[in-house]
C-alpha positions in Angstrom: -18.2 75.8 55.2 -18.8 72.1 55.4 -17.5 70.5 58.6 -15.5 67.6 57.2 -14.8 66.3 60.7 -18.5 65.8 61.4 -19.5 64.4 58.0 -16.6 62.1 57.4 -17.5 58.4 57.0 -14.5 57.5 59.1 -14.6 57.6 62.9 -12.7 60.8 63.8 -11.8 61.7 67.4 -9.6 63.7 69.8 -8.3 62.3 73.1 -6.5 64.0 75.9 -3.5 62.9 77.9 -5.8 61.6 80.6 -7.2 58.9 78.3 -10.6 60.4 77.5 -12.2 61.2 74.2 -12.8 65.0 74.0 -14.5 65.1 70.6 -16.0 62.4 68.3 -17.9 62.7 65.1 -21.3 61.2 64.2 -19.6 58.1 62.6 -18.9 56.9 66.1 -22.6 56.8 66.9 -23.4 55.2 63.6 -20.8 52.5 64.1 -21.0 51.8 67.8 -24.4 53.1 68.9 -23.1 55.3 71.7 -23.9 59.0 71.9 -21.2 61.5 71.9 -21.9 62.4 75.5 -21.6 58.7 76.5 -18.3 58.4 74.7 -16.7 61.5 76.1 -17.6 61.0 79.8 -15.7 57.8 80.3 -12.1 56.7 79.6 -11.9 55.3 76.1 -10.2 52.2 77.4 -13.5 51.2 79.0 -14.9 50.6 75.5 -12.0 48.4 74.4 -12.3 44.6 74.6 -10.6 43.3 77.7 -8.2 41.2 75.6 -7.1 44.2 73.6 -6.6 46.8 76.4 -3.0 46.1 77.3 -1.9 46.3 73.6 -4.0 49.5 73.1 -2.4 51.3 76.1 1.1 50.3 74.9 0.4 51.9 71.5 -0.7 55.1 73.2 2.5 55.1 75.3 4.6 54.9 72.2 3.0 58.1 71.0 3.2 59.8 74.3 6.9 58.9 74.7 7.7 60.6 71.4 9.1 57.5 69.8 6.6 57.6 66.9 4.7 60.3 65.2 2.0 58.0 63.9 0.9 54.5 64.7 -1.4 52.0 63.1 -3.1 49.1 65.0 -6.3 47.2 65.3 -8.5 46.4 68.3 -12.1 45.7 69.3 -14.6 48.3 70.6 -17.8 47.5 72.4 -21.0 48.3 70.7 -23.9 49.7 72.8 -25.7 46.4 72.3 -22.9 44.5 74.0 -21.2 43.1 70.8 -17.8 44.1 69.7 -16.7 45.7 66.4 -13.2 45.5 64.9 -11.6 48.9 64.2 -8.5 49.8 62.3 -6.8 52.8 63.8 -4.4 55.5 62.6 -3.3 57.7 65.5 -1.0 60.7 65.6 0.2 63.5 68.0 -0.1 67.0 66.4 3.2 69.0 66.8 3.2 71.0 70.1 0.1 69.2 71.4 -0.3 66.5 74.1 -3.6 65.3 72.6 -4.1 62.4 70.3 -5.8 62.7 66.9 -7.3 59.4 65.6 -9.2 58.0 62.7 -10.8 54.5 62.7 -12.5 52.3 60.1 -14.9 49.5 60.9 -13.2 46.3 59.6 -15.5 43.8 61.4 -16.8 42.2 58.2 -13.3 41.9 56.9 -12.2 40.2 60.1 -15.1 37.9 60.1 -14.3 36.9 56.5 -10.6 36.4 57.4 -11.6 34.3 60.4 -13.9 32.1 58.3 -11.2 31.8 55.7 -8.7 30.7 58.3 -11.2 28.2 59.7 -11.8 26.9 56.2 -8.1 26.6 55.6 -7.6 24.9 58.9 -10.4 22.4 58.1 -9.0 21.8 54.7 -5.4 21.2 55.9 -6.6 19.0 58.8 -8.7 16.9 56.3 -5.9 16.7 53.7 -3.1 16.0 56.2 -5.1 13.1 57.7 -6.2 11.7 54.3 -4.7 8.3 53.5 -4.7 9.4 49.8 -1.8 11.5 48.4 -2.8 14.9 47.2 -1.0 17.7 45.4 -1.4 20.8 43.2 0.7 22.2 40.4 0.6 25.5 38.6 0.4 25.8 34.8 4.2 25.5 34.5 4.0 22.1 36.3 5.6 23.4 39.5 4.4 21.8 42.7 2.6 24.3 44.9 1.0 22.0 47.5 1.6 18.5 49.0 -0.3 16.8 51.8 1.3 14.8 54.6 0.5 11.5 52.8 2.9 12.5 50.0 5.7 13.0 52.6 5.0 9.7 54.3 4.5 7.6 51.2 7.7 8.9 49.4 9.7 9.8 52.6 10.4 13.4 51.6 9.9 16.9 53.0 7.4 19.2 51.2 9.9 22.1 51.3 12.3 20.0 49.2 9.7 19.5 46.4 7.6 22.7 46.4 8.5 24.9 43.4 10.0 22.0 41.5 8.6 20.1 38.5 8.3 16.3 38.1 11.3 16.5 35.7 13.4 17.8 38.6 12.4 14.8 40.7 11.9 11.8 38.4 13.4 10.2 35.2 12.1 11.8 32.1 10.4 8.6 30.9 8.4 8.6 34.1 7.7 12.3 34.3 6.6 12.7 30.7 3.3 10.7 30.8 2.4 12.5 34.1 2.9 15.9 32.5 0.8 14.8 29.5 -2.1 14.0 31.8 -1.7 17.4 33.5 -1.7 19.1 30.1 -4.9 17.2 29.1 -6.7 18.6 32.1 -5.5 22.2 31.4 -6.5 21.9 27.7 -9.9 20.2 28.1 -10.7 21.6 31.6 -12.3 18.2 32.3 -11.3 15.9 35.1 -9.7 12.6 34.2 -8.9 9.3 36.0 -5.6 7.6 35.2 -3.3 4.9 36.3 0.1 6.4 36.7 3.6 5.1 37.6 5.9 7.0 39.9 9.6 6.3 40.5 12.3 8.5 42.2 14.8 8.5 45.0 15.9 5.0 44.0 12.6 3.7 45.2 10.8 0.9 43.5 8.2 2.0 41.0 4.7 2.5 42.5 1.3 2.6 40.7 -1.5 5.1 41.6 -5.1 5.4 40.6 -5.2 9.1 40.2 -8.0 11.7 39.8 -6.8 14.9 38.2 -8.9 18.1 37.9 -8.6 21.8 37.2 -9.2 24.6 39.7 -8.8 28.4 39.7 -7.9 30.7 42.6 -9.5 34.1 43.3 -6.8 35.8 41.2 -7.6 33.7 38.1 -4.6 31.5 38.3 -5.2 27.9 37.1 -3.9 24.8 38.8 -4.0 21.0 38.3 -5.0 19.2 41.5 -4.7 15.5 42.0 -5.6 12.8 44.5 -4.1 9.3 44.3 -4.7 5.9 45.8 -1.8 3.5 46.0 -2.6 0.5 43.9 0.9 -1.0 43.6 -0.1 -4.2 45.4 -3.3 -4.5 43.4 -1.2 -3.9 40.2 1.2 -6.6 41.2 -1.7 -9.0 42.1 -3.2 -8.2 38.7 0.0 -9.0 36.9 0.4 -12.2 38.9 -3.2 -13.1 38.0 -2.6 -12.4 34.4 0.5 -14.6 34.5 -1.5 -17.4 36.1 -4.2 -17.0 33.4 -1.5 -17.1 30.8 -0.2 -20.3 32.4 -3.7 -21.8 32.5 -4.3 -20.9 28.9 -1.0 -22.5 27.9 -1.9 -25.6 30.0 -5.3 -25.9 28.3 -3.7 -25.4 24.9 -1.1 -28.1 25.7 -3.9 -30.3 26.9 -5.9 -29.8 23.8 -2.8 -30.6 21.6 -2.1 -33.7 23.7 -5.7 -34.8 23.1 -5.3 -34.0 19.5 -2.1 -36.1 19.3 -3.7 -39.0 21.2 -6.7 -39.0 19.0 -4.6 -39.0 15.8 -2.4 -41.8 17.2 -5.5 -43.9 18.1 -7.2 -43.2 14.8 -4.2 -43.7 12.6 -2.7 -46.5 14.7 -4.8 -48.7 16.9 -8.1 -48.1 15.1 -6.5 -48.7 11.7 -4.8 -51.9 12.9 -8.2 -53.1 14.2 -9.9 -52.1 10.9 -7.2 -54.0 9.0 -7.7 -57.1 11.1 -11.5 -56.9 10.7 -11.2 -56.6 6.9 -8.7 -59.5 6.8 -11.0 -61.8 8.9 -14.1 -60.8 6.8 -12.3 -61.7 3.6 -12.2 -65.3 4.8 -15.9 -65.7 4.1 -15.1 -66.7 0.6 -12.0 -68.9 1.3 -12.9 -70.6 4.6 -16.6 -70.6 5.0 -16.5 -73.4 7.6 -14.1 -71.3 9.8 -16.1 -68.1 9.5 -19.3 -69.8 10.4 -18.0 -70.9 13.8 -19.3 -69.0 16.9 -15.8 -68.1 18.0 -15.0 -66.5 14.7 -18.2 -64.5 14.7 -17.6 -63.4 18.3 -14.1 -62.2 17.3 -15.6 -60.3 14.4 -18.2 -58.7 16.6 -15.6 -57.7 19.3 -13.5 -56.0 16.6 -16.4 -54.1 15.3 -17.6 -53.0 18.8 -14.0 -52.1 19.7 -13.6 -50.0 16.5 -16.9 -48.2 17.2 -16.1 -47.6 20.8 -12.7 -46.3 19.8 -14.1 -43.9 17.3 -16.7 -42.7 19.8 -14.0 -42.2 22.4 -11.9 -40.2 20.0 -14.9 -38.0 19.2 -15.5 -37.5 22.9 -11.8 -36.6 23.6 -11.4 -34.3 20.6 -13.3 -34.8 17.3 -11.1 -34.7 14.2 -13.8 -32.6 12.5 -12.9 -29.7 14.9 -9.4 -29.6 13.5 -10.2 -30.6 9.9 -13.3 -28.5 9.3 -14.2 -26.0 12.0 -16.6 -25.2 14.8 -19.9 -25.5 12.9 -19.0 -29.0 11.7 -17.8 -30.1 15.1 -21.1 -28.9 16.7 -23.0 -30.7 14.0 -21.1 -33.8 15.0 -22.1 -33.3 18.7 -25.7 -32.9 17.7 -25.5 -36.1 15.7 -24.1 -38.0 18.7 -26.9 -36.7 20.9 -29.5 -37.7 18.3 -28.3 -41.4 18.4 -29.3 -41.6 22.1 -32.7 -39.9 21.7 -31.7 -36.4 22.7 -32.9 -33.8 20.2 -30.7 -30.8 19.7 -31.4 -27.8 17.5 -28.2 -26.0 16.5 -28.1 -22.8 14.6 -24.6 -21.6 13.7 -24.1 -18.4 11.7 -22.2 -19.5 8.6 -20.5 -16.0 8.5 -18.4 -17.0 11.6 -16.0 -19.0 9.5 -12.8 -20.4 10.9 -12.0 -19.1 14.4 -8.7 -19.1 16.4 -8.2 -22.6 17.7 -8.5 -21.7 21.5 -11.9 -20.0 20.8 -13.2 -23.0 18.8 -12.0 -25.4 21.5 -13.6 -23.4 24.3 -17.0 -23.1 22.6 -16.9 -26.8 21.8 -16.1 -27.8 25.4 -18.8 -25.5 26.8 -21.4 -27.0 24.5 -20.1 -30.5 25.2 -20.4 -30.0 29.0 -23.8 -28.4 28.6 -25.1 -31.3 26.6 -23.8 -33.9 29.0 -25.4 -32.0 32.0 -28.7 -31.7 30.2 -28.9 -35.4 29.2 -28.1 -36.4 32.8 -30.0 -33.9 34.9 -32.5 -31.7 32.9 -35.3 -34.3 32.6 -36.0 -33.0 29.1 -35.0 -34.5 25.7 -34.5 -31.2 23.8 -32.0 -28.4 23.7 -31.3 -25.4 21.5 -27.8 -24.0 20.6 -27.3 -20.6 18.9 -23.9 -19.4 17.8 -23.5 -15.9 16.3 -20.9 -13.2 15.8 -21.3 -9.5 16.6 -19.1 -6.5 17.4 -15.9 -8.6 17.4 -17.3 -11.2 19.8 -18.6 -14.7 19.4 -22.0 -15.2 21.1 -23.1 -18.6 22.3 -26.4 -19.5 23.9 -27.4 -22.9 25.1 -30.9 -23.3 26.4 -33.1 -26.1 27.7 -36.6 -26.2 29.2 -35.8 -28.9 31.8 -36.2 -29.0 35.5 -33.4 -26.5 36.2 -31.3 -26.4 39.5 -30.0 -24.2 42.3 -26.8 -22.6 41.0 -24.9 -22.4 44.3 -25.6 -26.0 45.3 -24.7 -27.2 41.7 -21.3 -25.3 41.9 -20.4 -27.1 45.1 -21.2 -30.6 43.7 -18.8 -30.6 40.9 -16.2 -28.8 38.7 -18.3 -28.8 35.5 -19.9 -25.4 35.8 -16.9 -23.8 37.4 -14.6 -25.2 34.8 -16.9 -24.0 32.0 -16.9 -20.4 33.4 -13.1 -20.3 34.0 -12.3 -21.7 30.6 -14.2 -18.8 29.0 -12.7 -16.2 31.4 -9.2 -17.3 30.6 -9.8 -16.2 27.0 -11.1 -12.8 28.2 -14.8 -13.7 27.8 -17.9 -13.8 30.0 -20.0 -16.8 30.8 -23.3 -16.5 32.5 -25.3 -19.4 33.8 -29.0 -18.9 34.7 -31.2 -21.6 36.2 -34.0 -22.0 38.7 -35.9 -25.1 39.6 -38.7 -25.9 37.1 -37.5 -23.0 34.8 -34.8 -24.6 32.7 -31.3 -23.5 32.2 -29.6 -20.9 30.0 -25.9 -20.6 29.4 -24.7 -17.4 27.7 -21.1 -16.9 26.5 -19.4 -13.8 25.1 -15.9 -14.4 23.8 -13.7 -11.8 22.1 -12.4 -13.2 18.9 -9.1 -11.3 19.3 -6.6 -12.9 21.7 -6.7 -11.6 25.3 -4.0 -9.2 26.6 -1.0 -11.1 27.9 0.6 -10.6 31.3 3.7 -9.5 29.5 2.0 -6.6 27.9 3.3 -3.2 29.1 1.4 -1.3 31.7 0.3 2.1 30.5 -1.6 4.9 32.1 -5.0 5.1 30.6 -7.7 7.8 30.7 -11.1 6.4 31.7 
């Protein structure tokens, strides 16, 4: 007959009332390295870890006192090599016997795994609870299952008051709904997303968060949406203030351009016309009063009127050319090129005819950039030639102004005047990009990209967007 005691994989043993093992099976030797003789000639408590001895003796006393028929406990037994193994015990007293009958299983690997898991959980909790970012997790039903300390501190709540609840239990529906939609997108696509979200509850002022959301699965296959958020409320407010300032600056520039337009019309249709009328009246005297018109004073007056009219027209073109309003950007640039040619500065301008009529702020911005670039080149470049290219692509207007002159150091040039800075800011106010490239002896290149559609206003609603 097979001796099940001897061949059992579990550590089976008998112990007497004096605390000695009287019989052990071979599993003891396999597990702890001690021979049966070594185990049975010493009190079993000698093999127990010093920290576990008191608890082990108490368990044995419970059985000896008759309070329990069977007990279960865990302790550490010393291996022959000096290490300790964790054992899970089941001990009982057979009826009518003072001996103990026990079985034990080696659970060392399980204990090590549990210890590592606890250490990992402790590290995770310590990390998350000291993180300045808020962090949370929700189950597939949208119920909160985890919150870190930052959530409690930021929103002045207790985790236990929120865990198990959904955002609809905590926030107005119009606030909770977009947040839930982002969670659902993560569950559906299984892909992480980055969003800007608004939170509002507990009568607190709305806050804005840059949030990363992601899917994770536990060891039982349950799916969760995790999230980490950085408070960007102040940044959002600063952005809105900046947008408001940009709107104001755009409005000021538009008002300024309209005022220039008004002044130019007034000069052209008023003062210049009066001067032209006076000149024509005086010139008509050639046939009726030749002696008068031949006088030096008369001729000087005629010349002054002609010079004044020409200066007035040139001034009007410099302030705001009528052709920009009457015809468009291409014709206005051609007018600038013509003005440059009269002073010996050769400009080649290529403007895509497909551009057509553009929104007035775009036309004015491009015209002012070209005007400033031409003035700078004539004064400082040391060259007498420049090229201008204007094209349209992908909903943007592309402008490039290039010369092969002496160039300059960008930083020092920015400090000397407002021209370059104003050029860049004018383009940026319209949602565009202006890049200026220049080095000594390598010429200058100005590149502008302007969206033809109007920029987003500061009054536009803030929406959470997936990046």
